[in-house]
N, C-alpha and C positions, 0 to 999 in steps of 0.2 A: 340764625337759621332762615328766617322769613325774608331776610334782606335780598337773597338771590331771587326769590319769587317776586318781590316787589320791584326789583330792578328789571326783571323780565317783563312784568306787566307794564311798567313805565315805558319800556322800549316799544311796546306794541299798541299804545294808545296815544291820542293827540296831545294830551296834557297830563302831567304827572298826577298821581293819586294825592289827595289831601292827607293830612295827618290822621284825620278821622277815618278816612277810607283805608289807610294802611292798617289802622287798628282793627277794622272790620275784617280785613284779609287775614290778619294774625289770629283773630278769633275763629274764623271759619275753617282755615287750613290747619290740620292736626299733623304733628310729627309722627313718623313711623320709620323704624329702622328694620331692614330686612337683611339677614345674614346671607352670605353666598349660598346658593342652591335652595334657599327658602322661597316658597311660593308667595306671590302677591295675589294670584288668582289661579285656581285649578279648573281644568275642564269639568263641566257639569255644574259649576257654581254660577250664580248670576253675578255679574260685575257690578258691585255697589259703589265703588269708589274709582276716582281717577287720581293718579299721583304725579306730582311735579317732582322730577328727579333733581335733588339738590347735589348729591354726590353718588357715584357708583355707576353700575351698568346692569341693564336688564334685557331680557328678550321675551318676545311673544311668539309662541309656536304651537303647532298642532302635532299630534303623533298619529301616524297612519296605522292600519291593521298589522303591518309588518314590524311595527316599533320604530319606524324611521321618523325623525323629527323634521318638520318643515318650518323654517323660521319665516315669520311674516313681518315682524318689526324688530328693530333694535333700538334701545334707549340708552342715552347717557345724560350727563348734566344738561339741564334746560330743555329736556324733552318731557312729554306728557305720556304716562303709561296707563293703559286701560284697554278694555274691549268695548268699543263704542256701541256696536250692534247689541251686545248683551245688555249693556247699561240702558239703552233706549227702549228695547223691546221687552226687557225683563225676562228674557229667555236664557236658559243655561248656556254658558260659553262653550265653544268648541276649542278654545285655546287655553294654554297655560301661560302664565307670566311668572318668571322666576328671576332671581337676582344672580347675575353672572359674577358680580363682585359684591362685597358688602355695600349696601345701598341705603341712603337716607332719602326719604320722601316727605313731601307735604301733601296730605291727602284730603280730598273733599268728596262728598257724595254728589250725585247728579242733582238731587233735590236741593241740597245746600248751595250748589253752584247756581242753580236757577234763582234761588232766593238772594244770593249775593249779587247777581247781575241786576236784580231789581233795585237793590240798595246802591249799587255802583254801576250806573248805566254804561260807563266807559268800558266795562269788562265785556259787554256785548260786542264792542268794536274789536277787542282783542280776539274773542272767540271766532268772530267772522273771518278775521285775517288768518287765524290758525286753520279754520276750515278750508279757506281758499288755498293756502299753502299745502295742506294735506291732500286736497283733491289734485292739485298740480303734480305733487310728488308721486301719488298713486298712478296718475295717468302716464307720467314719464316711465315709471317702473314697469307698467303693463306694456307699453310700447317697446321698451327695451327687451323685455322677456320674450315678446312675440317676434320682434324684428331683428334683434342683434345676435351676433355670435357670442359664445361664452367669453371670448377674448375681449370683445367690445363692451360687454356688460361689466366685466371686471375693471376695464380701463375707465369707464364712466364712474363706476362706484368709487374707485381709488381717487379719482379726480375730485369728486364732489363730497366724499366722506372719508378722508384719510384718517380721521380720528377713530373711526370704527375699526379700521385695519390694525391700529395700534392697541385696541382694547379687547378685541374678540379673536379667538383662535381661528385658524384657517377653515376648519370643518363648519363652523358657524357662518362664516362669510360665504362659503360655498353653498350652504343650504339656503341662505338668504337670496343668493343669486340664481338658485335653481340649477346648480351644477354639482357634480361630485367633487369631493376633496381631491381626488386624483387629477381631475381636469384642472382644478385651480392650481394645484402644485405644478402641473405641466406648463400652464400659462405663466406662472411666476418665474419658472426656470427659463422659459423662452424670452421673457422680457429682460432678463439679466444678460442675455447674450449680446 
């Protein structure tokens, strides 16, 4: 179970973890299974843990006053699930995170992660790289949402994240892109012509 996480860490640091460091990772990260439609985090709760997705698929979303879901993030294998703002500020989350498929996670609290980075300084390198990639992805998504047509947004998404299109239904992809499912359906039909 922890092998996928250790492989992920080793890909994002300059030299592989030692055997002792691997054992520390195994001690700090706890296994959690979430059934399809089960919550990892509910709106109003403080996000106490971050989860490394070993298998499965999840989504982070808010629900507006009309009951409409707005997808903010999608997670599959080798992604990290959590609400960072809630975790850092210790304020109740405005998001829900639930499993779209049966999902297996390795979870760790923010406090434990900070403790672990003190014991394994190389993890700070991984976290910094993750932060940089996340900032770039958010910046690109914001630019795309502001500047691009719905067609262009879908085209870029399909090019960069084909695995999400295979794992999530059309209405979730549409919400993530900030368009209606009808618009997405039209875009997909036009691309087949």
